[in-house]
Structures are given as C-alpha cells and as structure tokens.
C-alpha positions, 0 to 999 in steps of 0.5 A: 209659114204654113199654108191654110187648107180648105175645109173640105181638104182637111176633112177628107184627110182627117177621114182617111187616117187610121186610128193609132190604137190608143184611146183617151177618156174625156168628160163629156157633156153634160157632166159628169158623162165620160166618153172614150175617144180614139187618137189620130196622128194628123199632120200639122199642116192640116190643124187650124187654130181656133179664133173663138178662143177665150184664152186670147179673147182680150187681144182679139177684141182690141185688134177688132177695135184697132183694125176693124177685123174680126178674126173669129169671122175671118178664121178660114183665111191665111191672114187670120191664121197668121195673126192667131199663130203670132198671138198664141205663140207670145202666149206660149212663151211669156208664162214662166211657169207655163212656158209651153215653148221651153218645155217642148224645146226641151223635151221634144215630145208631146205628152198630151193629145190635142182636141180638134173638130172633124175639120181640124180646128183645135178646141184644145191645145192652141198654144201647144199647136203654135209652139210645136209649129214654131219648133218644127218650122225652125229645125225639122230634124230636131223636132221630127216627132212634130211633124204629125201631132197626137189628136183626139177628133170630136164627132162631126155633130158636136154642137157649140153648146157641147164644145163650150161646156167641154172647154170649161170642163177642161179648164177646170180639171186640168191642173197643169194648164195655165188658168184663164185670166179673170177677164177671159173668164168673165168674157167667157161667161158673159158669152155663155149667157148672151150667146148661148143663152145659158141660165145663171144656174147652169153657168155656175154648175158648169164653173163650180161657182155659186149662182150669186158669183155669176152675177158678180162676175158680170157686174165686174166685167160691166164695171171694167167696161165703164171704166175704159169708157171713162178713160177713153180706151173702150174695149182695151180690156187688158188695162184692167188685167192687173186690178181684179181686186179693186173691181171685185171689191167695187162690185160689192160696194156698188150693189151695196150702194143701190140697195141703200135708198139714202144714196142719191144717184149723184153720189153714187156715181161720184164714188164711181168717178172717184174709183175710176181716178184711183184705178187709172193711177199706176204709180209703182207702190200705189195701193189701189185696193186700199182706196177703193175699199175706203171709196165712200170715205175718199169721195165723201171728203171730196164732196165735203171739200168742194164748194157749191159752184159750177154747172157740170153735169152728173149722172142719173141712173135709168133701166137701160143703163145701170151706171147712169147717163148725164143729167140735165144741166141746172139740176139741184145737185149743184155741189155734186155737179161740181164735185164731178167736174173736179174729179174729172179735171184732175190729174190721176197723180194728183188725185191719188195724193188727194185721195190719200189725204181724204182717207187719212182724214176719214180715219181721224173722223172715225176715230173721233166717232169711236171715242165719242161713242165709247164716251157715251157707253161709259156715261150711260153706265155710270149714270145707270149704276148711280141710279142703282146706288142711290136706290140701294143706298149702302151698296159698297160694291156698286158705289166702287163700280160708280167711282170707276166708271166716273174715273174712266168717263173723266179720262175719255172726256179729256181724251175727246176734248184733246182730240177736238182741241187739235182740230180746226173748227170745221172738224166739229161737224164730224162728231154728232151734235146729238151725240155731244148733246147727249154726253152733256146731259149725261155728265150733268145727270152723273154730277146731279146724282152725285151731289144728291148722294152727297147731301144725303150723306151729310 
C-alpha cells in the first residue's frame, strides 16, 4: 500500500526533478489557446488521487450520504486516498471497451502522460494511475516501467477555474477516453454554474452545447433528485444511470406542462408521480421510455378511473420548489388527491400493468378521435360539394365527386359506429360531444341537399 506523502514533501520532490526533454501541447483556457508543457518522470508514490473528480462524483456522493464522510475535504488523508484508489481501480477495469488495467497489463507501457498539479495531485489520468499502481505493486519486476510516471506538471498559479475548463476540453477532445456518464456530466455542469458561477453561455461554449441544452440538463438532474426523494433514496444518483432517455423525455414534458396554463399544478404533479412509478419499475423488458413518452395519457386515464374520494395531500408549485410542496388538506382537488394516494400506494409491478392498460386505452381513444375527425372532414367536403353542385346544376364531375364523398362518408360512419358499438357507454365520453352534434347536423344537411336536388330533377 502506497504511503501518502505530505504536500510539502511532494512539492519539493517534484520541484527538483529534471524535465525529460519531451514536450506536450495542450489546449489551455481560455480556448482555443495552445500551451506547450515539459514532461517529467515522477515517482509513482509521489502522485495523489484527486477527490474532486467528476468521473466518480456519483460514488462520492453516496459515500458521503452513507458514511457522513466527504472525501473531497479529506483528500489529504491516507484513508481517503485508499478509498479513492479502490473506486478508481474498479472503474479502470469494469468497462470492457475502456479496460485500462487490461490494456496496461498487456502493453506494460504508459502511452500518454498524466496531468498533475505542482503538488502531484492528478488532474487527468486518475484511473490510469490506479491501474499502474495496482500492477506495479503486484509485480514490480514485470511492470518496472511504472515505477516512475510520465507527467505534465501544471503551473503553481493554475486556478480551479482553469483546471475545470481544462478537464472539460480534454473530455471533449480525446476520443479514446471513456466518456463521463450522463449523471456525472450533469453534476459537473451544475457545479460549474453554482460553485464557479459560470453563465449558461460559458458552459455551453466549453461543452460545445446549445445554451438551451444547459438548462435542459440541469432540469433533468433536478428531476432525478425529485425522483430519488420520492422513492426514499436521496443522493443515490447511480439508480438513474440507465434511465437517461426517460428523464430527458420527462424534462421536455415538464417544460411543456408549465407552458400550458390549462394544466393545474395538481395534475402536473400527478403526472410526475405516475412517471416516478414507471421509472422505479425494474422488470426485465419493461419499456419505461415508451410509457414516459405517453405519461399524460397514462396519468389522465388513472385520474379518470379513480373515484372522487379520500383526503390525501397533493403538491402545489411555488417559486422555491418548482416541483411542488404538499397542499393543505381539504383543498377542492379531491379527486386528484385520491389519485395521488392510489399512485403512491400501488406496487411498482402492479402500476406497470395498470400503465400498460392505460396506454392501450389511450390509443383506442385516440383512434376514435382520429376516426371522428376524418369523418367530420369528409362530411364537410361532401356538404360543400353538394352546395356547389346545386349552384352549378349540370356539373357532372362535381356530381361524381359528391357521390364518392358520400360513399366514403357512409363507410367512415359505419366504421365509427362499429368502434363505438364495441365500447361500453362510458367510452362515449372520449368522443367530443360537439363533434358528434356537428356530424349529425352535417349528415342531415347532406340528406336535405340530396332530397332537394332530387326534387328539382323530378
């Protein structure tokens, strides 16, 4: 096990090392500046893992929650370095495509210099350092080339702001590096906004994003935290790693709901609660995203199917909490409150089955609406052309078109009637009553014009 050296000892050792003569060019903040750096061969025991490392930020937050230890504050302790070594070594050998341990074991040579501060803290290459240290301690003879590590040493006056921008540029430009997880990227962007006070414009420029993308990513992270709060697993961000598309879709929907004044705060939060249940369902083959994409239909079906009873609390939005805080019991939204209670009390597997039925029902309702809309258009065309035929009198082509429209009208009418006949009476509510009245009126008008034309011909 490598013994941690003091900051002062590390600085002095590095200060006395001669440059190897090799130089490396790096993009340097502010981009697109280029700066040339000397390389140094630094003893492997001098180098220190950087705890403020967003590649493992998710794991660090979970450690902080479970053990009440912040490894970023404890970086200069032996126990923190040991934990960081274990985390980074695991990451260095879990990805098949970017298995750093496997590659270094095979090649037994370092191909790219690490980037370190003047005190030996590794800014870029923490997983490679963990892999080289692991291999060297396991077999010093075979991996003797790792006794000293090729490094670029940054200037002593390098700021945290410059370090962060450098990290982003390296992540974006070196294609062989394993990309950050989407949660790690979101945490990094959040930290740049909150801790470094970067504007959305600057973040977008550094990450090569649209400015609007920055807000979307932050909203997705906020939704992840709200979801984890809902399931009682605060800060266990790794639980959302495989649900990127669901949260991306949900963020778009949340913005659309907020832009539609007809959506009550209660209904928006009911939809969120339904989404949380879908995301928390982990059965194999369960297509979460397809349900999230239709979450309005799923939630609205559940609202429609739930009787107006109960007295559960529902969330209300406020300026301080964009997702809502519990409403006062006894508010007028009794039905929505009962829906919230039903959703909250339903097992995730049962809810997934319920969501599937709701989604299928929503598709049926949409088909009915679509058929009704098509029928209304055909009816309108038939009426207009019959009027034209009545005015033109002897326009044979118009008469033929009228007959075609009337035949289509009859066919579509039969289709719609067939659809409705196979539904229970409650499903009639899904067809707009105004649409039905207009259809009846238009059909009567068609029949009246046909009768009138027939009388004229007689």
